C-alpha positions in Angstrom: 56.0 109.3 140.9 53.2 109.9 138.5 53.8 109.3 134.8 53.0 112.3 132.5 50.1 111.6 130.2 49.2 108.4 131.9 48.8 108.9 135.7 48.7 112.7 135.9 47.5 113.8 139.4 46.9 110.2 140.4 46.8 109.4 144.1 47.5 106.1 145.7 43.8 105.3 145.7 43.5 106.3 142.1 46.2 103.7 141.2 44.3 101.0 143.1 41.0 101.9 141.5 42.6 101.7 138.0 43.9 98.2 138.8 40.3 97.2 140.0 38.9 98.6 136.7 41.4 96.8 134.5 40.9 93.5 136.3 37.2 93.9 136.6 37.6 92.8 140.1 38.8 94.0 143.5 41.9 91.8 143.4 44.0 93.8 145.9 44.0 93.0 149.6 47.3 94.7 150.5 49.2 97.8 149.3 52.8 98.3 150.2 53.5 102.0 149.7 56.6 104.1 149.9 57.1 106.5 152.8 60.8 107.4 152.0 61.8 111.0 151.7 63.2 112.2 148.4 65.6 115.1 148.2 63.6 118.1 146.7 66.2 118.6 144.0 65.4 115.2 142.5 61.7 115.8 142.7 62.3 119.1 140.9 63.9 117.2 138.0 60.8 115.0 137.7 58.5 118.0 138.0 60.2 119.6 135.0 59.1 116.6 132.9 55.5 116.8 134.2 55.8 114.0 136.9 55.1 114.5 140.6 55.0 112.5 143.8 52.0 110.3 144.2 49.7 111.7 146.9 49.2 109.1 149.7 45.5 109.4 150.4 45.5 106.8 153.1 41.9 107.2 154.3 40.5 106.7 150.8 42.6 103.5 150.4 41.3 102.2 153.7 37.7 102.9 152.5 38.4 100.7 149.6 39.2 97.9 152.1 42.9 97.8 151.4 45.3 96.9 154.2 48.2 99.4 153.9 51.8 98.7 154.7 54.1 101.7 154.8 57.7 101.1 154.0 60.8 103.2 153.1 61.8 102.1 149.6 63.2 105.2 148.1 66.7 105.4 146.9 68.6 107.4 144.3 70.4 105.3 141.7 72.3 107.1 138.8 70.5 110.3 139.6 67.1 108.6 139.3 64.5 107.9 142.0 64.0 104.2 142.4 62.5 101.7 144.8 65.2 99.5 146.3 64.3 96.1 144.8 65.7 94.1 147.8 63.6 96.1 150.2 60.5 95.5 148.1 61.1 91.8 147.8 61.8 91.5 151.5 58.5 93.3 152.3 56.6 90.9 150.1 58.3 87.9 151.7 57.6 89.3 155.1 53.9 89.8 154.2 53.6 86.3 153.0 55.4 84.8 156.0 53.6 86.8 158.6 50.2 87.7 157.3 49.1 85.4 154.6 48.8 81.7 153.8 52.0 80.5 155.6 50.9 82.0 159.0 50.3 78.6 160.6 52.8 76.6 158.5 56.1 77.2 160.4 57.4 73.7 159.3 56.4 74.1 155.6 59.6 74.0 153.5 58.4 77.0 151.4 57.9 79.0 154.5 61.2 78.0 156.0 63.1 79.0 152.7 61.3 82.3 152.4 61.8 83.1 156.1 65.5 82.2 156.0 66.0 84.4 152.9 64.3 87.3 154.7 66.4 86.9 157.8 69.6 86.6 155.7 68.7 89.7 153.7 67.9 91.6 157.0 71.3 90.6 158.4 73.1 91.7 155.2 71.2 95.0 155.2 72.1 95.6 158.9 75.8 95.0 158.0 75.6 97.3 155.0 73.9 100.0 157.1 76.6 99.7 159.7 79.3 100.1 157.1 77.5 103.1 155.5 76.9 104.7 158.9 80.6 104.3 159.7 81.6 105.8 156.4 79.1 108.7 157.0 80.5 109.3 160.4 84.0 109.4 159.0 82.9 111.8 156.2 81.1 113.9 158.8 84.3 114.3 160.7 86.1 115.4 157.6 83.2 117.8 156.7 83.1 119.2 160.3 86.8 120.0 160.1 86.4 121.6 156.7 83.4 123.6 157.9 85.3 124.8 161.0 87.9 126.2 158.6 85.2 127.7 156.3 83.1 129.1 159.2 85.6 131.7 159.9 85.0 133.0 156.4 81.3 132.4 155.9 78.0 133.5 157.4 76.0 131.2 159.7 73.4 130.7 156.9 76.0 129.7 154.4 77.8 127.3 156.6 74.5 125.6 157.8 73.1 125.2 154.3 76.3 124.8 152.3 75.6 121.3 151.1 72.1 122.2 150.1 73.3 125.2 148.2 75.9 123.1 146.4 73.2 120.6 145.5 70.9 123.3 144.1 73.8 124.8 142.1 74.6 121.3 140.7 71.0 120.7 139.8 70.8 124.1 138.0 74.0 123.4 136.1 72.5 120.0 135.0 69.3 121.8 133.9 71.2 124.4 131.9 73.3 121.7 130.3 70.1 119.7 129.3 68.6 122.9 127.8 71.8 123.5 125.9 71.8 119.9 124.6 68.1 120.2 123.5 68.9 123.4 121.7 71.8 121.8 119.9 69.7 118.8 119.0 67.0 121.1 117.6 69.6 122.9 115.5 70.8 119.6 114.0 
């Protein structure tokens, strides 16, 4: 996300150029960037504060000589868009182990430790994903049953977009609550 007053309208290449300018040097070889999708309701919250998604101008970055690595890092944590720190760390370790200085050092202890950590994290993530998927399937079954009951009473549009409608209503309620709090604070 852009930061209001600091990186307004910055694209991915603008961020890279700013680092080059501050360092007085082209110190970046690789850029790991987020390709994860963010639910529009969360983006809308940031938009209200003047922030927006960073435009990913891939071609301009390539023209700067940057090797780009797309990864899905996005997650929602306490109603805030964040990058999953474990995924970020694993991507950096993977880059080091596969592309950089440890490429021909399979027996080097540092490489072995990093590569083992990466594999362990990947196994943990796979297990967590399986558990989450199992929970989602169970929830989907419950939701399907509830929808079947509701479908008799609702239109096709309403049943198809029910969750999205609820999310938008919740977002609007939070927005109204924040406005009310701001007004109360101004009165104090």
